[in-house]
C-alpha positions in Angstrom: 15.6 13.4 -6.8 12.1 13.2 -5.4 10.6 13.0 -1.9 8.7 9.8 -1.3 6.4 8.7 1.6 5.8 4.9 1.9 3.3 3.8 4.5 3.7 0.5 6.2 7.3 0.3 5.2 8.7 -1.6 8.2 8.6 -4.9 6.3 7.4 -6.9 3.3 6.0 -5.0 0.3 6.4 -1.6 1.9 10.1 -2.3 2.6 10.7 -3.4 -1.0 9.0 -0.3 -2.3 11.1 2.0 -0.1 14.3 0.1 -1.3 13.3 0.6 -5.0 12.8 4.3 -4.7 16.0 4.8 -2.7 17.9 2.8 -5.3 16.7 5.3 -7.9 18.1 8.2 -5.9 15.0 9.4 -4.2 14.6 10.5 -0.5 12.3 8.1 1.3 10.2 8.7 4.4 9.7 5.2 6.0 6.4 5.2 7.8 5.6 2.6 10.5 2.8 2.1 13.0 4.3 0.2 15.9 7.3 -1.8 14.5 10.1 0.6 15.2 12.7 -2.1 14.8 11.4 -3.2 11.4 11.4 0.4 10.2 15.0 0.9 11.4 15.9 -2.2 9.4 14.3 -0.8 6.3 16.0 2.5 6.8 19.4 0.8 7.1 18.7 -1.0 3.8 18.2 2.2 1.8 20.8 3.4 -0.6 21.9 7.0 -0.5 21.0 9.5 2.2 18.3 11.9 3.3 16.0 9.1 4.3 13.9 9.3 7.5 11.6 7.2 9.7 8.1 8.6 10.5 5.7 7.0 13.0 2.0 7.4 12.9 -1.3 5.7 13.8 -3.3 5.8 10.6 -6.6 5.5 12.6 -5.9 8.9 14.2 -6.9 11.7 11.8 -4.9 14.4 13.8 -1.8 12.3 13.8 -2.2 11.7 10.0 -2.2 15.5 9.4 1.0 15.9 11.5 2.6 12.9 9.8 2.1 14.4 6.4 3.6 17.6 7.6 6.6 15.9 9.2 7.4 13.7 6.2 6.9 16.6 3.8 9.5 18.7 5.7 11.9 15.8 6.2 12.2 14.9 2.5 12.0 18.4 1.1 8.5 18.0 -0.1 6.5 14.8 -0.9 6.4 14.1 -4.6 5.2 10.5 -4.3 2.8 9.0 -1.8 2.5 5.2 -1.7 -0.5 4.1 0.4 0.7 0.6 1.3 -0.1 0.2 5.0 -3.0 -2.1 5.7 -4.8 -4.2 8.3 -4.2 -7.5 6.6 -5.8 -10.9 6.8 -4.4 -13.2 9.6 -5.6 -16.0 11.8 -6.7 -13.5 14.4 -8.7 -11.3 12.0 -10.7 -14.0 10.1 -14.4 -13.2 10.3 -16.4 -15.6 8.0 -20.1 -14.7 8.3 -21.2 -18.2 9.1 -18.9 -18.8 12.1 -17.6 -15.4 13.4 -19.2 -13.8 16.5 -21.0 -10.5 16.0 -18.3 -8.8 18.1 -15.5 -10.2 16.0 -17.4 -9.3 12.8 -17.8 -5.7 13.8 -14.3 -5.4 15.2 -12.7 -6.7 12.0 -14.8 -4.4 9.8 -14.0 -1.3 11.7 -10.3 -2.0 12.0 -9.8 -2.9 8.3 -11.9 -0.1 6.9 -10.4 2.4 9.3 -6.8 1.7 8.2 -7.2 0.4 4.6 -9.6 3.1 3.4 -10.1 6.0 5.9 -6.4 6.2 6.8 -5.3 6.1 3.1 -8.0 8.7 2.2 -7.1 11.1 5.0 -3.4 10.9 4.3 -4.0 11.3 0.6 -6.0 14.5 1.3 -3.2 15.9 3.4 -0.4 15.0 1.0 -2.3 16.0 -2.2 -3.1 19.4 -0.8 0.6 20.0 -0.2 1.3 18.8 -3.8 -1.2 21.2 -5.1 0.2 24.1 -3.1 3.7 23.4 -4.4 2.5 22.9 -8.0 4.4 19.6 -8.5 3.4 16.8 -10.8 2.8 14.4 -7.9 2.2 10.7 -8.0 0.0 8.7 -5.7 0.0 4.9 -5.8 -2.4 2.8 -3.7 -1.6 -0.8 -2.9 -4.9 -2.7 -3.2 -5.5 -6.4 -3.6 -6.7 -9.2 -5.9 -9.2 -9.9 -3.2 -11.1 -6.8 -4.2 -12.1 -8.6 -7.4 -11.9 -12.3 -6.5 -13.6 -12.0 -3.1 -12.3 -12.8 0.4 -14.9 -15.1 2.0 -13.0 -15.4 5.3 -12.0 -11.7 5.3 -14.9 -9.8 3.7 -14.0 -6.5 5.3 -10.5 -6.8 3.7 -11.9 -7.4 0.3 -14.4 -4.6 0.6 -11.9 -2.1 1.9 -9.5 -2.8 -0.9 -12.3 -2.5 -3.5 -13.2 0.8 -2.0 -9.5 1.9 -2.1 -9.4 1.1 -5.8 -12.6 3.1 -6.3 -11.3 6.0 -4.2 -8.1 6.1 -6.3 -10.1 6.3 -9.5 -12.3 9.1 -8.2 -9.4 11.3 -7.1 -7.5 10.5 -10.3 -10.1 12.6 -12.0 -10.1 15.3 -9.4 -6.3 15.6 -9.3 -5.5 15.4 -13.0 -6.0 19.1 -13.6 -3.3 19.7 -11.0 -0.9 17.3 -12.8 -1.1 14.6 -10.2 -1.5 11.0 -11.3 -3.2 8.4 -9.1 -3.0 4.7 -9.8 -3.4 1.4 -7.9 -1.9 -2.0 -7.9 -3.8 -5.2 -7.0 -1.4 -7.9 -5.9 -2.2 -11.5 -5.5 -0.5 -13.7 -2.9 3.0 -12.3 -2.2 5.8 -14.1 -0.4 6.4 -11.8 2.6 7.6 -12.5 6.1 4.0 -12.6 7.3 3.1 -15.3 4.8 6.0 -17.7 5.3 4.1 -20.0 7.6 1.4 -20.5 4.9 3.9 -21.1 2.2 5.9 -23.7 4.0 2.9 -25.4 5.5 0.3 -27.8 4.0 -1.4 -24.9 2.1 1.8 -23.9 0.3 1.4 -26.0 -2.8 -2.2 -24.8 -3.2 -1.1 -21.2 -3.0 1.6 -21.7 -5.5 -0.8 -23.6 -7.7 -3.1 -20.7 -8.0 -0.8 -19.2 -10.7 0.1 -21.1 -13.9 3.7 -20.0 -13.1 3.6 -22.3 -10.2 4.7 -19.7 -7.7 3.6 -16.7 -5.7 4.7 -13.1 -6.2 7.7 -11.4 -4.6 7.7 -8.0 -2.8 10.3 -6.8 -5.4 7.9 -7.5 -8.3 5.2 -5.4 -6.6 7.8 -2.7 -5.9 8.9 -2.5 -9.5 5.4 -1.9 -10.7 4.8 0.7 -8.0 8.0 2.5 -9.0 7.0 2.5 -12.6 3.5 3.9 -11.9 5.1 6.7 -9.9 7.4 7.6 -12.8 7.0 10.5 -15.2 6.4 8.1 -18.0 3.3 6.6 -16.3 1.3 9.8 -16.0 -1.1 8.5 -18.7 -1.9 5.4 -16.6 -3.7 7.6 -14.0 -6.9 6.0 -12.9 -5.7 2.5 -13.7 -5.7 -0.6 -11.4 -2.9 -2.9 -12.3 -3.3 -6.6 -11.6 -0.1 -8.2 -10.3 -1.2 -11.8 -9.6 0.7 -14.1 -12.1 -2.6 -14.8 -14.0 -4.0 -16.4 -10.9 -7.2 -14.4 -11.3 -8.3 -12.8 -14.6 -11.0 -10.2 -14.4 -13.1 -9.1 -17.4 
C-alpha cells in the first residue's frame, strides 16, 4: 500500500487517476483548488479507506509547502505524486496572438505558466525532498499534453507550459535517479471529460473524433491506466520518458 497525491482530482482525468490508485489498494490524497463538491464526489468513489481531501492554491508557494506536508502526514508518506492540475484551454482563456488583447495575452500566460509549470515544480520540490528524506523509491508522473508537440495556436501559453513541464520532468528524472525516484510524463491528446462534453456533442465533435484513425477521443480511464503503470515498480526504467496517449492523432519523430 502506497501513499499517493493526485492534484486536480476533483473531476476528469484527475478523478480517474485517483480511482485507479485506490482500486489497487493505495491511499489517495485528493487535491482540489476550489471545487470542494467535485473532490468530495471523487473521495466517495474511491475503493478502500485511508483516503483524504486536501485543498490548495497551486499559485501560492507557501500553501504548496503546507499542502505537501498535510498530504504526506495524511497518507502515511507520499510515495507517488501525480501532477495533474492545470489551467486548461477554455473559451475564456483563448489568446490567439492575432486577435487577443495585450491584457488577455499577459493574463493567460501568467495564469497557465503559474499553475501548469511553477505549481508543479514547487510541489515536486516539496514532495521529492520528503521522498529523499524517507529513502523511498518514489514515483512522480506529470500530466502534460499533445499540444506541447503539435502546437496550440489559440492557447500558446498552454502549449508552452506543457512543453516546459515535460522538459522539467526529464531534468529532474536525472537528478532524482540516484535517490531511486522515477520521473515520467504522459502527453494526452483530446480526452472526453466533463469539461469537453460541449465540444464533443457540438458541431466540432466529428472533427475532434476524426483526428484519430480510431475515430474517437481518449477516455480518462485510459490516461489513468498509463499513469498507474508509470508509477509502478515495473516502470522504473521508463524514467525520463514522455508517453504519447493520443490514439495516433499526432505522431512525433
